[in-house]
C-alpha positions as CSV (number, residue, x, y, z in Angstrom):
1,M,-55.4,22.7,25.9
2,T,-57.7,22.2,23.1
3,E,-56.6,20.5,19.7
4,N,-57.3,23.7,18.0
5,A,-55.9,25.7,20.2
6,D,-52.5,23.4,20.0
7,S,-52.9,23.6,16.2
8,G,-52.9,27.4,16.3
9,A,-50.3,27.8,18.2
10,N,-48.2,25.9,16.5
11,A,-48.7,27.8,13.3
12,V,-47.9,30.7,14.9
13,R,-44.2,29.1,15.8
14,N,-43.9,28.3,12.4
15,V,-44.9,31.5,10.8
16,M,-42.5,33.2,13.1
17,D,-39.5,30.8,12.6
18,L,-40.0,31.4,8.7
19,T,-39.8,35.3,9.3
20,Y,-36.9,35.0,11.9
21,G,-34.8,33.2,9.2
22,L,-33.7,36.8,7.8
23,W,-32.5,37.4,11.6
24,R,-30.0,34.2,11.2
25,S,-29.0,34.8,7.4
26,Q,-27.6,38.2,8.7
27,T,-26.0,37.0,11.9
28,L,-24.2,34.2,9.6
29,Y,-23.4,36.9,7.3
30,A,-22.0,39.4,9.4
31,G,-19.4,37.1,10.9
32,V,-18.0,35.9,7.8
33,E,-17.3,39.2,7.2
34,L,-16.1,40.5,10.0
35,G,-13.4,37.3,9.8
36,V,-15.1,36.1,13.1
37,F,-14.6,32.2,12.6
38,D,-10.8,32.8,11.8
39,A,-10.2,34.4,14.8
40,V,-11.4,31.7,17.1
41,G,-10.4,27.9,17.5
42,E,-10.5,25.1,19.2
43,E,-9.2,26.8,22.2
44,P,-11.1,28.6,23.9
45,T,-11.1,32.6,23.4
46,P,-11.7,35.5,25.4
47,A,-14.3,37.6,23.7
48,D,-12.6,40.6,24.2
49,D,-9.3,39.3,22.8
50,I,-11.5,38.1,19.8
51,A,-12.3,42.0,19.8
52,E,-8.9,43.3,20.0
53,G,-7.6,40.9,17.0
54,L,-10.3,42.0,15.0
55,E,-10.3,45.7,16.0
56,L,-14.2,46.0,16.9
57,D,-16.0,47.2,19.6
58,P,-15.8,44.5,22.5
59,D,-19.8,45.2,23.9
60,Q,-20.8,45.3,20.4
61,S,-18.7,42.0,19.4
62,Y,-19.7,39.9,22.1
63,R,-23.0,40.1,21.1
64,L,-22.3,39.1,17.7
65,L,-20.6,36.4,19.9
66,R,-23.1,35.5,21.6
67,A,-25.6,35.0,18.8
68,L,-23.7,33.0,16.4
69,A,-23.6,30.9,19.3
70,S,-27.3,30.3,19.9
71,L,-27.2,29.3,16.2
72,D,-24.6,26.4,16.9
73,L,-22.0,28.0,15.0
74,L,-19.9,28.7,18.3
75,D,-19.4,27.3,21.6
76,E,-19.6,29.5,24.4
77,H,-17.7,28.9,27.7
78,E,-17.9,30.6,30.6
79,G,-15.9,33.9,31.2
80,R,-17.3,35.1,28.3
81,T,-14.9,32.5,26.1
82,F,-16.0,31.1,22.6
83,T,-14.5,27.3,20.3
84,L,-15.5,27.1,17.1
85,T,-17.9,24.3,16.7
86,P,-17.7,21.6,14.0
87,E,-20.8,23.6,11.4
88,G,-18.6,27.2,12.5
89,A,-14.8,25.6,11.5
90,L,-16.4,25.3,7.9
91,L,-17.2,28.9,7.6
92,R,-13.1,29.2,8.4
93,S,-11.6,31.0,5.1
94,D,-9.1,28.4,5.2
95,H,-11.1,25.2,5.7
96,P,-11.1,22.5,2.5
97,A,-14.8,22.6,2.2
98,S,-15.2,26.8,3.5
99,L,-18.7,27.9,2.6
100,S,-17.6,31.3,3.7
101,G,-17.9,32.2,0.2
102,V,-22.1,30.6,-0.7
103,V,-22.8,32.8,3.0
104,E,-21.6,36.4,1.5
105,I,-22.8,35.8,-2.0
106,I,-26.4,34.8,-1.0
107,N,-26.4,37.3,2.2
108,S,-23.6,40.5,1.1
109,P,-26.2,43.6,0.4
110,D,-26.1,43.3,-3.4
111,F,-27.8,40.5,-3.7
112,V,-30.1,40.8,-0.5
113,T,-31.5,44.0,-1.2
114,P,-32.7,42.9,-4.8
115,W,-35.7,40.3,-2.8
116,N,-37.2,43.5,-2.3
117,Q,-38.0,44.1,-5.4
118,I,-40.0,40.8,-5.9
119,P,-43.4,42.0,-4.9
120,D,-42.9,44.8,-8.0
121,F,-41.6,41.7,-10.5
122,V,-44.4,39.3,-9.8
123,R,-47.4,41.9,-9.8
124,E,-45.1,43.2,-13.1
125,G,-42.7,41.0,-14.5
126,E,-39.2,42.1,-16.1
127,P,-37.3,43.8,-15.5
128,T,-35.6,41.1,-13.1
129,P,-35.7,42.4,-9.6
130,F,-31.3,42.5,-9.5
131,E,-32.0,44.8,-12.6
132,R,-35.2,47.2,-11.4
133,E,-32.4,47.5,-7.6
134,H,-29.2,47.8,-9.8
135,G,-29.4,49.9,-12.8
136,Q,-28.5,46.2,-14.5
137,G,-28.3,42.7,-15.1
138,L,-26.0,40.1,-12.9
139,F,-24.2,38.8,-15.7
140,E,-23.6,42.8,-17.0
141,R,-22.4,44.1,-13.3
142,T,-20.7,40.9,-13.1
143,S,-18.4,42.0,-16.3
144,E,-18.1,45.7,-15.9
145,D,-17.4,45.5,-11.9
146,P,-14.5,43.9,-10.9
147,A,-15.3,44.1,-7.1
148,F,-18.4,42.0,-8.2
149,A,-16.9,39.6,-10.3
150,E,-14.5,38.6,-7.9
151,L,-17.5,38.5,-5.2
152,F,-19.1,36.5,-7.6
153,N,-16.6,33.7,-8.1
154,E,-15.5,33.6,-5.2
155,G,-19.2,32.6,-4.2
156,M,-19.5,29.9,-6.8
157,S,-16.2,28.9,-6.9
158,S,-17.4,27.9,-2.5
159,L,-20.5,27.0,-4.0
160,T,-19.1,24.7,-6.5
161,Q,-17.1,22.3,-4.5
162,V,-19.3,21.6,-1.6
163,Q,-21.8,21.2,-5.4
164,S,-19.1,18.9,-6.2
165,E,-18.7,15.9,-3.8
166,A,-22.3,15.7,-3.9
167,I,-22.8,15.9,-7.8
168,L,-20.0,12.6,-7.7
169,K,-22.2,10.5,-5.4
170,V,-25.0,10.6,-7.5
171,L,-22.3,9.8,-10.4
172,A,-21.2,6.7,-8.6
173,G,-21.8,3.9,-10.8
174,Y,-21.6,5.5,-14.3
175,D,-19.7,4.4,-16.8
176,F,-16.6,6.9,-17.5
177,E,-14.8,3.8,-18.1
178,S,-15.6,3.9,-21.6
179,V,-15.6,7.6,-22.0
180,S,-12.1,9.4,-23.2
181,H,-12.9,13.2,-22.8
182,V,-15.2,15.7,-21.5
183,C,-16.0,19.0,-21.4
184,D,-17.3,21.5,-18.8
185,V,-19.2,23.8,-20.5
186,A,-19.1,27.6,-18.4
187,G,-16.8,25.6,-15.8
188,G,-15.4,28.5,-13.9
189,R,-12.7,27.6,-12.3
190,G,-13.0,23.8,-13.3
191,Y,-13.5,22.4,-9.8
192,M,-15.9,19.7,-10.7
193,L,-14.4,18.3,-13.6
194,C,-11.3,18.3,-12.0
195,K,-12.2,15.9,-9.2
196,L,-14.1,14.2,-11.7
197,L,-10.3,13.4,-14.0
198,A,-8.7,13.0,-10.3
199,E,-11.0,9.6,-9.8
200,F,-10.7,8.9,-13.2
201,P,-7.2,9.0,-14.0
202,H,-8.1,8.0,-17.7
203,L,-10.3,10.7,-18.7
204,E,-8.6,14.2,-20.5
205,G,-10.5,17.1,-19.2
206,T,-11.2,21.1,-21.4
207,V,-13.3,23.4,-19.4
208,L,-14.6,26.5,-22.0
209,D,-15.6,29.2,-20.2
210,L,-15.1,33.1,-20.8
211,P,-11.1,34.4,-21.7
212,S,-11.1,36.3,-18.2
213,T,-12.0,33.1,-16.4
214,E,-8.9,33.0,-14.0
215,E,-6.5,29.7,-13.7
216,L,-7.6,26.4,-13.2
217,V,-7.3,24.4,-9.7
218,A,-6.4,21.8,-11.8
219,P,-2.3,21.8,-10.3
220,K,-4.4,21.9,-6.8
221,L,-5.8,18.2,-7.7
222,G,-3.0,16.6,-9.7
223,V,-4.2,16.6,-13.0
224,E,-3.2,19.5,-14.7
225,D,-1.2,17.2,-17.3
226,R,-5.0,16.0,-18.4
227,C,-6.7,20.1,-18.2
228,S,-7.2,22.3,-20.2
229,L,-8.6,26.0,-20.3
230,V,-10.2,27.1,-23.2
231,G,-11.5,31.0,-23.3
232,G,-15.3,31.0,-25.8
233,D,-19.0,31.6,-25.6
234,M,-21.0,28.5,-25.0
235,F,-23.2,30.6,-28.0
236,E,-21.2,30.3,-30.4
237,S,-18.7,27.0,-30.3
238,V,-18.0,24.5,-27.6
239,P,-14.9,22.5,-28.1
240,E,-15.5,18.5,-29.6
241,A,-16.1,15.6,-26.6
242,D,-17.5,12.7,-26.2
243,R,-19.2,14.0,-22.5
244,Y,-20.5,17.4,-22.0
245,T,-21.1,18.7,-19.3
246,L,-23.6,21.6,-18.0
247,K,-23.6,22.5,-14.1
248,H,-25.6,25.4,-12.5
249,V,-26.1,27.0,-16.1
250,L,-29.3,26.6,-17.7
251,H,-31.4,28.2,-14.9
252,D,-29.1,31.2,-15.1
253,W,-30.7,31.7,-18.8
254,G,-34.0,32.1,-20.3
255,D,-35.5,29.3,-22.4
256,D,-34.2,30.3,-25.8
257,E,-30.9,30.8,-24.4
258,Y,-31.5,27.3,-22.6
259,V,-32.2,26.0,-26.3
260,Q,-29.3,28.1,-27.8
261,I,-26.5,26.7,-25.6
262,L,-28.2,22.2,-26.5
263,S,-28.4,23.4,-30.1
264,T,-24.3,24.8,-30.2
265,I,-23.3,21.6,-28.1
266,R,-25.2,19.5,-30.6
267,E,-23.2,21.1,-33.3
268,S,-20.3,20.1,-32.2
269,A,-20.7,17.1,-30.4
270,P,-19.7,14.1,-32.1
271,D,-23.1,12.2,-33.3
272,D,-22.9,9.2,-30.2
273,A,-21.7,11.7,-27.2
274,R,-24.1,12.7,-23.7
275,V,-24.8,15.0,-21.7
276,L,-24.6,15.1,-18.0
277,I,-27.1,18.9,-16.9
278,V,-26.6,19.3,-13.4
279,E,-29.9,20.8,-11.9
280,P,-31.9,21.3,-9.2
281,V,-35.7,20.2,-10.7
282,V,-39.5,21.6,-9.8
283,G,-41.2,18.5,-8.5
284,P,-43.9,16.8,-6.5
285,N,-41.8,14.6,-4.4
286,G,-38.2,17.4,-4.8
287,G,-39.1,18.9,-1.3
288,D,-38.5,23.0,-0.8
289,F,-35.2,23.2,-2.1
290,P,-35.6,23.8,-5.8
291,K,-38.5,25.9,-5.0
292,L,-36.8,28.4,-2.7
293,Y,-34.0,28.1,-5.1
294,D,-36.4,28.8,-7.9
295,M,-36.8,32.2,-6.3
296,Y,-33.6,33.1,-5.6
297,M,-33.3,32.7,-9.5
298,M,-35.5,35.1,-9.5
299,S,-34.3,37.8,-7.8
300,S,-30.9,37.9,-9.6
301,V,-31.9,36.5,-13.1
302,E,-33.9,36.4,-16.2
303,G,-33.4,31.7,-15.7
304,R,-35.7,29.8,-13.5
305,V,-35.3,26.4,-12.1
306,R,-37.6,24.4,-14.4
307,T,-40.0,21.1,-14.6
308,D,-38.8,17.9,-15.6
309,D,-41.8,18.5,-18.1
310,E,-40.5,22.1,-19.1
311,H,-36.8,20.7,-19.4
312,A,-38.4,17.6,-21.6
313,D,-39.3,20.3,-23.8
314,L,-37.0,22.4,-24.4
315,L,-34.3,19.6,-24.9
316,A,-36.3,18.1,-27.3
317,E,-36.6,21.7,-29.7
318,A,-33.1,21.7,-29.4
319,G,-32.3,18.1,-30.6
320,W,-31.8,15.9,-27.5
321,E,-33.4,13.0,-25.5
322,R,-33.5,12.4,-22.4
323,V,-31.4,8.6,-21.5
324,S,-31.7,8.7,-17.5
325,T,-32.0,10.8,-14.4
326,R,-30.0,10.7,-11.0
327,A,-30.6,12.8,-7.4
328,D,-29.9,12.3,-4.7
329,D,-33.0,12.7,-1.6
330,S,-32.7,15.9,-0.6
331,G,-33.4,17.5,-4.4
332,M,-30.8,19.7,-4.6
333,V,-28.9,17.2,-6.9
334,T,-30.7,16.3,-10.0
335,V,-28.2,14.9,-13.2
336,L,-30.7,14.4,-16.6
337,E,-28.3,12.4,-19.2
338,V,-29.6,13.1,-22.8
339,E,-28.1,11.8,-26.6
340,K,-28.9,14.0,-29.3
341,A,-32.3,12.6,-30.7
């Protein structure tokens, strides 16, 4: 076979592999949705027993189990028996770093069907694909539909647990010793902040989020005496602190809202306060994750994953300037540290 023929064959395989990506993610979603990973253990479990325990059709259940094994999420053994792989164990609901919530929110019909609207959105602009598909925006849907809000919040909590570990690694060596009070703006149940407080016993923490936010995870991490929840609106006011964190918040919003959020923090923050902005950043060396994550943003909200220059311009407009940038090699975690200009 000639070099050109080899190159052509590889190109076909690469494109087809991308095309099959939907098959993989939906197979994964089916396994999580049906509780397969909770039903399979370390000892080989017969496919029929799994099906019976989950009240599934045994024939169709085996086909799904076989496919999950092809994705290295299960191992198939003689006699149609299955065990969990380390990857599959991460999809158990009782795993301390479970990814099941992430899988459900990204692959649920509520979030998958808006992708079909992207071609029209790219042709015409607003409204967002999510609004085109569901008749209302993501945050409006979250505030009005309790079942959807639970799906969304569980997914965000699951994702935050994974992200927090990576963020703390990126922030290794950061001078938290000179910090006394950290406010996590739009921090949800406070997982990232509580992990930070657990590592630095001298810190006090406040989570600002909507009044409807569920109770914090602070008791689980043993920091309930140093962490409090304040119900409020980040567009109106924030508590006073000497460090603020904004984790995966700004990319949910358009440029005007970006500036408003940072301007609100600036009004409440002491002159020497700083903000740690955790966002994926689109750049020439950032890999494909920020750009693909931006497509996810495109499908669901009015915000976007921004470039370094876009952040700089908006920060300046809000009265902040960059102090430092810390990032991991994957492009998944970037921390921009900013202070008042």
